[in-house]
N, C-alpha and C positions, 0 to 999 in steps of 0.2 A: 529572434523569435519567442521570446518570453517575455520580452516587454511590453507586447498589450495585456499579458493579463497581470501585469504588477498595479497594485492600487494603493492607493496610501492607508496607511494603518489606521493612520489619524479618525479614517469615517468608522463610524463604529453605531451600533444598535444602542439605544437608549434605554431600552428594559431589559435586556437577556446577555451574558457573556456564551458563544459558542465556544466548544471546546470539539476541537475536531482531532479524531483518532483514526490513524493510517497505519494497517498493518501488512506489513508488506513481508508475504509468506515463502517459504524456502521450499516446500515440499506440496506445492498445491499449487495450480494454476485456473483454477475455477471448473476445475474437472465434478466437482460437487455440484455446479448449477448445471453443468451437462447431465448431470445422471450415471457419470462415469467413474471409475476409481480411478488415483492418480496412479504414475509408475511405482513412486513410494510405497502403497497399498499393496498392488496387485507382488511387488518383489518380496513383502513381509509374509504375504501369506500363501507362497510357494513352498512346495512342499522338497525341491531341489534344485538348486543354481547352477548356472553355468557360467564362464569367464563371460560368455556374449550378455548374458543378462546383466553382470556389472559393470560392462561398460558401457550400454543400454543406460542405466541408471546412472551413470557418472555423467554423463552426455546431457541426459535429462537436468542434474542437478546444477551443472555447470550454466548451462544457460539461463536456468531459473535466478543462479546465482548473478549471473549476467546482467537480466534484467531489473533483479533487486536493486544492485547497483547503479543502475542507468534511471530508476525511477529517485533514489536517493540524491544524484546529481540534479536532476532536474527540479526538485522541491529544493533543494539548498540552493540553487540558482534563482527561482522563482521568492524566497522567503528566508530570513536569517533566524527568525525567534520560535525553534524547534526543539523540543525534549526528544531524545532519541534514545531510546532503549534497546539493548538486543534480549533476545530468549530464544529458547532452544528450537523452537520451528520458526520465528519471525524477526522483523525487525520492527516496532513500533515508533509512529514518529507522532508528535503530538505537538498542536498550537494553540492557543486561542485568541490568535491576532490575524488569522487568515482565515477568509471564509472557504465554506467546503467546497462553494460552485469553482472560485478560481482553481482549487487545485485540482479538482476533476477535469476542468476544461484545459488546465496546463498538461495535465499525462495523456488526456486523448490526443490534443494538438502535438504531443512527441512522440504519439504512437502507440502508447499503451492503451490497453483493454479493460473494460471495467472486471475482467477477469485476472488482470496482475495486481489486482488490490483490493482490500477491504477499509471499506471508509464508514466508519460511526461518529455521529454528531450527538453532543450533549447540550443542553442547554440550562443556564442557570440565571435565575431572577437576579436583577442587581439590586431592587429595591422593592419592597412590599408588595401590593399583589394588582395584576392588572387589573 
C-alpha cells in the first residue's frame, strides 16, 4: 500500500532544503481545531474526580497512544531517515530528505486525519539569492 508513496530520495530541489517536522501529540487529537477542549484539559479543570473519569481518561490516552504508534510505524515504513525525539507531550519526527506532500498523503491513505498530527515545514536556501 505504501509503495505508491515511495519516491527516490535523489530527486531534490535545486534551490532549497525542506525540513519537515511532524508532531504526534499524546494529549490532543485536534480538539483545538474544532474549538473544543481535550479530555486532558477537561480532567485537569474538574473540581472533583470519580473513578469513571479516570477510566475515561485512560481509555482516551490508550487510544491516542495507539494512533501515535501507528503513525510512527507508517512513517518508518515509508522512509528510514528520521530524527525521532520524545518529548513530554509529543513525539517529534523530523527529516530533510522526504517531501511533506508524501508524508501527508501516506498518513491520509493509512486512515489518519489532519487532526492526528501537526506538520511544520521550513525551507533553507542552499546557495545565494533567488
